[in-house]
C-alpha positions in Angstrom: 0.0 0.0 0.0 1.3 3.5 -0.9 1.1 6.3 1.6 -1.9 8.7 1.0 -1.2 11.6 -1.3 -1.3 14.9 0.6 -4.2 17.0 -0.4 -3.7 20.7 -1.2 -6.2 23.3 -2.4 -4.4 23.4 -5.7 -5.1 19.7 -6.7 -8.3 19.2 -4.7 -10.5 19.8 -7.7 -8.4 17.5 -9.9 -8.6 14.8 -7.3 -12.4 15.2 -7.1 -12.7 15.1 -10.9 -10.7 11.8 -11.0 -12.7 10.1 -8.2 -16.0 11.3 -9.8 -14.9 9.9 -13.2 -13.9 6.7 -11.6 -17.3 6.3 -9.9 -19.1 6.9 -13.2 -17.0 4.3 -14.9 -17.6 1.6 -12.3 -21.4 2.4 -12.4 -21.5 2.2 -16.2 -19.6 -1.1 -16.2 -22.1 -2.9 -14.0 -20.7 -2.6 -10.5 -23.2 -3.1 -7.7 -23.9 -0.3 -5.2 -22.0 -1.7 -2.2 -18.9 -2.6 -4.3 -18.9 0.7 -6.1 -19.2 2.8 -2.9 -16.5 0.8 -1.1 -14.1 0.9 -4.0 -14.5 4.6 -4.6 -14.2 5.5 -0.9 -11.0 3.4 -0.8 -9.5 5.3 -3.7 -10.6 8.7 -2.2 -9.0 7.8 1.1 -5.8 6.8 -0.6 -5.8 10.3 -2.2 -6.5 11.9 1.1 -10.0 13.1 0.2 -13.0 13.2 2.6 -15.8 11.7 0.5 -19.4 10.8 1.0 -21.0 8.8 -1.8 -24.5 7.4 -2.4 -25.2 5.2 -5.4 -28.3 3.7 -7.0 -29.0 2.0 -10.3 -29.8 5.2 -12.2 -27.3 7.7 -10.7 -25.2 8.8 -7.7 -24.3 11.7 -5.4 -20.7 12.4 -4.4 -19.9 15.0 -1.8 -16.2 16.0 -1.4 -15.2 18.0 1.7 -13.1 21.1 1.1 -9.6 20.4 2.6 -9.6 23.9 4.1 -13.2 24.9 4.7 -14.7 21.5 5.5 -17.7 19.5 4.3 -20.2 22.4 4.1 -18.1 24.2 1.5 -16.9 21.3 -0.6 -17.9 20.0 -4.1 -21.1 18.0 -4.6 -21.8 16.1 -7.8 -25.2 14.8 -8.7 -24.9 12.5 -11.7 -27.7 10.9 -13.6 -26.8 7.6 -15.3 -28.4 4.8 -17.2 -28.3 1.4 -15.5 -24.9 -0.2 -16.2 -24.1 -3.4 -18.0 -21.2 -5.7 -17.6 -18.1 -4.7 -19.6 -15.2 -6.7 -18.2 -12.6 -5.2 -20.6 -13.3 -1.6 -19.7 -13.7 -2.5 -16.0 -10.2 -4.0 -16.1 -8.8 -1.0 -17.9 -10.4 1.3 -15.4 -8.8 -0.6 -12.6 -5.4 -0.5 -14.3 -5.6 3.3 -14.8 -6.6 3.7 -11.1 -3.6 1.6 -10.1 -1.3 3.9 -12.2 -2.6 7.1 -10.6 -2.3 5.7 -7.0 1.2 4.4 -7.7 2.2 7.8 -9.1 2.9 6.5 -12.6 0.5 9.1 -14.1 -0.9 12.3 -12.8 -4.6 13.0 -12.1 -5.3 14.8 -15.4 -3.8 12.0 -17.4 -5.9 9.5 -15.4 -9.1 11.4 -16.1 -8.1 11.6 -19.8 -7.4 7.9 -19.9 -10.8 7.0 -18.3 -12.6 9.2 -20.8 -10.7 7.7 -23.7 -12.5 4.4 -22.9 -15.7 5.9 -24.4 -14.6 5.0 -28.0 -17.4 4.0 -30.4 -18.3 0.4 -30.5 -17.0 -1.2 -33.8 -19.4 -2.9 -36.2 -17.5 -6.2 -35.6 -18.3 -6.1 -31.9 -22.0 -5.7 -32.7 -22.0 -8.6 -35.0 -20.2 -10.8 -32.4 -22.8 -9.7 -29.8 -25.7 -10.7 -32.0 -23.9 -14.0 -32.8 -23.4 -14.7 -29.1 -27.1 -14.4 -28.5 -27.6 -17.3 -30.9 -24.7 -19.4 -29.5 -25.8 -19.0 -25.9 -29.4 -19.8 -26.8 -28.4 -23.0 -28.6 -26.1 -24.1 -25.8 -28.6 -23.4 -23.1 -31.3 -25.3 -25.1 -28.9 -28.3 -25.2 -28.2 -28.1 -21.5 -31.9 -28.0 -20.8 -32.5 -31.2 -22.8 -33.8 -30.0 -26.1 -33.0 -32.4 -28.9 -31.0 -31.3 -32.0 -34.0 -29.7 -33.7 -34.7 -27.7 -30.6 -31.1 -26.7 -30.3 -31.0 -25.5 -33.8 -34.3 -23.6 -33.5 -33.2 -22.0 -30.2 -29.9 -20.9 -31.8 -31.7 -19.4 -34.8 -34.3 -17.6 -32.7 -31.4 -16.4 -30.4 -29.8 -14.8 -33.5 -33.0 -12.9 -34.2 -33.2 -11.8 -30.6 -29.6 -10.7 -30.7 -30.3 -8.6 -33.9 -33.2 -7.0 -32.1 -31.1 -6.2 -29.1 -28.2 -4.7 -31.1 -30.6 -2.6 -33.1 -32.4 -1.4 -30.0 -29.2 0.3 -28.7 -29.7 3.1 -31.2 -33.5 3.2 -31.1 -34.8 4.4 -27.7 -38.5 3.4 -28.5 -37.5 -0.1 -29.6 -35.2 -0.4 -26.5 -38.1 0.3 -24.2 -40.2 -2.5 -25.6 -37.3 -4.8 -26.5 -38.1 -7.7 -24.1 -41.8 -7.8 -25.0 -41.1 -7.7 -28.8 -38.3 -10.3 -28.5 -40.6 -12.7 -26.5 -43.4 -12.2 -29.0 -41.2 -12.9 -32.0 -39.5 -15.9 -30.2 -42.8 -17.5 -29.3 -44.2 -17.1 -32.9 -41.1 -18.5 -34.5 -40.9 -21.4 -32.2 -44.6 -22.1 -32.9 -44.0 -22.0 -36.6 -41.2 -24.6 -36.3 -43.1 -26.9 -33.9 -46.3 -26.7 -36.0 -45.1 -26.9 -39.6 -41.6 -28.3 -39.6 -40.6 -30.6 -36.7 -41.7 -31.2 -33.0 -39.4 -29.4 -30.6 -39.3 -28.9 -26.8 -41.5 -25.9 -27.3 -41.2 -24.0 -23.9 -37.6 -25.0 -23.4 -36.7 -23.4 -26.8 -38.5 -20.2 -25.9 -36.7 -19.9 -22.6 -33.3 -20.7 -24.2 -33.8 -18.2 -27.0 -34.6 -15.4 -24.5 -32.0 -16.4 -21.9 -29.7 -13.4 -22.4 -32.5 -11.0 -21.9 -33.6 -12.6 -18.6 -32.5 -10.6 -15.6 -31.0 -13.4 -13.5 -27.8 -11.5 -12.8 -29.8 -8.3 -12.0 -32.0 -10.2 -9.5 -28.9 -11.6 -7.9 -27.3 -8.2 -7.6 -30.5 -6.8 -6.2 -30.6 -9.4 -3.4 -26.9 -8.8 -2.8 -27.5 -5.1 -2.4 -30.4 -5.7 -0.1 -28.4 -8.0 2.1 -25.7 -5.3 2.4 -28.4 -2.9 3.6 -28.3 -0.8 0.4 -32.1 -0.8 0.5 -32.9 1.9 -2.0 -30.5 0.5 -4.6 -31.5 -3.1 -4.0 -35.2 -2.3 -4.2 -34.9 -0.3 -7.4 -32.8 -3.0 -9.1 -35.3 -5.7 -8.0 -38.1 -3.6 -9.4 -36.3 -3.1 -12.7 -35.6 -6.9 -12.9 -39.3 -7.6 -12.2 -40.4 -5.2 -14.9 -38.1 -7.0 -17.5 -39.7 -10.3 -16.4 -43.2 -8.9 -16.8 -42.4 -7.6 -20.3 -40.9 -11.0 -21.3 -44.0 -12.7 -19.9 -46.4 -10.4 -21.6 -44.7 -10.9 -25.0 -44.8 -14.7 -24.6 -48.5 -14.8 -23.5 -49.4 -12.4 -26.4 -47.6 -14.7 -28.8 -49.4 -17.8 -27.5 -52.7 -16.0 -27.9 -51.8 -15.3 -31.6 -50.9 -18.9 -32.1 -54.3 -20.0 -30.8 -56.1 -17.4 -33.0 -54.2 -18.6 -36.0 -55.2 -22.2 -35.2 -51.6 -23.5 -35.0 -50.9 -26.6 -33.0 -47.3 -26.7 -31.9 -46.0 -30.3 -31.4 -44.0 -30.7 -28.3 -41.0 -33.1 -28.0 -39.7 -34.9 -25.0 -36.5 -33.7 -23.4 -33.4 -35.7 -24.4 -30.6 -36.4 -21.8 -27.3 -34.9 -22.9 -24.2 -37.1 -23.0 -21.1 -36.0 -21.0 -19.3 -35.1 -24.2 -22.3 -33.1 -25.4 -22.6 -31.3 -22.1 -19.0 -30.3 -22.2 -19.4 -29.1 -25.8 -22.5 -27.1 -24.9 -20.7 -25.5 -21.9 -17.8 -24.5 -24.1 -20.1 -22.8 -26.6 -22.0 -21.1 -23.8 -18.7 -20.0 -22.1 -17.4 -18.4 -25.3 -20.8 -16.6 -25.9 -20.7 -15.2 -22.3 -17.1 -14.0 -22.8 -18.3 -12.0 -25.7 -21.6 -10.8 -24.0 -19.7 -9.6 -20.9 -17.3 -7.8 -23.3 -14.1 -9.3 -21.9 -10.8 -8.4 -23.5 -9.5 -11.0 -25.9 -6.6 -12.0 -23.7 -9.2 -12.8 -20.9 -11.4 -15.0 -23.0 -9.9 -18.2 -21.7 -10.1 -17.0 -18.1 -13.8 -16.0 -18.5 -14.6 -19.3 -20.2 -12.8 -21.3 -17.5 -14.8 -19.4 -14.9 -18.1 -20.5 -16.5 -16.9 -24.1 -16.3 -15.8 -23.5 -12.7 -19.2 -22.3 -11.5 -21.0 -25.1 -13.3 -18.7 -27.7 -12.0 -18.9 -26.4 -8.4 -22.7 -26.5 -8.7 -22.6 -30.2 -9.8 -20.0 -31.0 -7.1 -22.1 -29.4 -4.3 -25.5 -30.7 -5.4 -24.7 -34.2 -6.7 -21.3 -35.3 -5.3 -21.5 -33.7 -1.8 -25.3 -34.2 -1.5 -26.0 -30.6 -0.5 -29.1 -30.2 -2.7 -32.6 -30.7 -1.3 -36.1 -29.6 -2.0 -35.8 -26.7 0.5 -32.2 -25.7 0.1 -30.3 -24.9 -3.1 -27.1 -26.3 -1.7 -25.3 -26.5 -5.1 -25.9 -22.8 -5.7 -24.6 -22.0 -2.2 -21.5 -24.1 -2.6 -20.7 -22.7 -6.1 -21.3 -19.1 -5.0 -19.0 -19.5 -2.1 -16.3 -21.2 -4.2 -16.5 -18.7 -7.0 -16.4 -15.7 -4.7 -13.3 -17.1 -2.8 -11.4 -18.1 -5.9 -12.2 -14.7 -7.7 -11.0 -12.7 -4.7 -7.9 -14.9 -4.4 -7.2 -14.3 -8.1 -7.7 -10.5 -7.7 -5.2 -10.4 -4.9 -2.7 -12.6 -6.7 -2.9 -10.9 -10.1 -3.8 -7.4 -8.8 -6.8 -7.4 -11.2 -10.6 -7.2 -10.7 -12.1 -10.4 -9.2 -15.1 -9.7 -11.4 -13.3 -11.4 -14.3 -14.0 -14.7 -12.5 -16.9 -13.9 -10.2 -19.4 -12.6 -12.9 -19.0 -15.3 -15.5 -18.7 -17.9 -12.7 -22.2 -17.4 -11.4 -24.0 -16.6 -14.7 -25.3 -20.2 -15.2 -26.4 -20.2 -11.5 -28.6 -17.1 -11.6 -32.3 -18.0 -11.7 -33.6 -15.7 -14.3 -35.5 -18.4 -16.3 -37.1 -19.5 -13.0 -38.7 -16.1 -12.5 -39.8 -16.1 -16.1 -41.5 -19.5 -15.7 -43.2 -18.4 -12.4 -44.8 -15.3 -14.0 -45.9 -17.4 -17.0 -47.7 -19.8 -14.7 -49.5 -16.9 -13.0 -50.5 -15.4 -16.3 -51.9 -18.7 -17.4 -54.0 -18.9 -14.2 -51.9 -21.7 -12.6 -51.4 -19.6 -9.5 -50.2 -22.4 -7.2 -47.6 -23.7 -9.6 -46.5 -20.0 -10.1 -46.1 -19.5 -6.4 -44.2 -22.8 -6.0 -41.8 -21.7 -8.7 -41.5 -18.3 -7.1 -40.5 -19.8 -3.8 -37.9 -21.9 -5.6 -36.6 -18.8 -7.2 -36.2 -17.0 -3.9 -34.6 -20.0 -2.4 -32.0 -20.2 -5.2 -31.4 -16.4 -5.0 -30.8 -16.5 -1.2 -28.6 -19.5 -1.4 -26.4 -18.0 -4.2 -26.1 -14.6 -2.5 -25.3 -16.3 0.9 -22.6 -18.3 -0.9 -21.1 -15.1 -2.3 -21.1 -13.5 1.2 -19.4 -16.5 2.8 -16.9 -16.6 0.0 -16.0 -12.9 0.6 -15.5 -13.8 4.3 -13.2 -16.6 3.5 -11.1 -14.5 1.1 -11.6 -10.7 1.3 -11.8 -8.9 -2.0 -8.9 -6.8 -3.2 -10.7 -3.5 -4.1 -14.4 -4.6 -3.9 -14.5 -5.1 -7.7 
């Protein structure tokens, strides 16, 4: 640890600018409230600043005490931001820039300029890869859920359509607002066309798989994590945002099924097919690559991110099947995997002096219960309230177990800089 940099009136504003820019970057790149606030406060303390920060999913307030006149005469920043999304490459670059400033390798102005330089336009190749990854992840998840080859191919194709819609929506605010509902409607109709006129498929499984990237499982997990850390406003807001996404997905699916009935189509359902060990590993590999792209990892970190997906999945199987922790009332596999992923990610962060998020985020992505929430709302919309409530309780159990595992993992191995 370096000694704190002595604060003077001359560089006070420059330090406040750097810390505010850092806070905005962490928010935009998908950092949860408790991790963001702890990380920013730690950097401010290293710089000798007296900072109070309050973060929520759509903005933040930062108050810097004046080094001479005190808190009442300092700088206050009120910043409005869109909810962030995971960008592991830029998060890693932000962390490296911060390390350079704290170590004295670059000055504050250069640090701010380097952070702002991360806002370069997204190349067309990245958009193409993002859309392709929707299809790859949909096909892989369909295989893992037991869809036969026709279902896997159908899920992958519909996933590509969903990805094209998602990429197009980034530049179209009106489309972006209704993206989940439109994508669910289109996915349901396309799956019904295949199941009615071409070949029987695992109909509901294919729909879930084709929409898997849009399901807010990670958002739900982050919301419960924030609530458990007593960040009540941020956790409640994030939970409400996740619930609204689930409602839009559910509405689109239900509307699509109504159109299918009006048109007189009769989708033919197919039974699930057990996946061989080799097929399971292949599907995991495809899903891992897709998530490395979707989380916008740097190319040099692709193998690390992909290995993290295998790690989380393997720990879940180890805890649930080998160690016998799973039961009807306790999601032991998710707890064990969350604890293991958190501890290993924190150990990696300390060892390599890099963000533990490179392992933690992809490591839990296959554990987050987004599809479970989607199924529970579908059951309620279809008037099967008891089955919907039963699925909802299973969702809450999985969420609590996963978040508890992450908390225990952080106790076993403390994080490096809370990111």
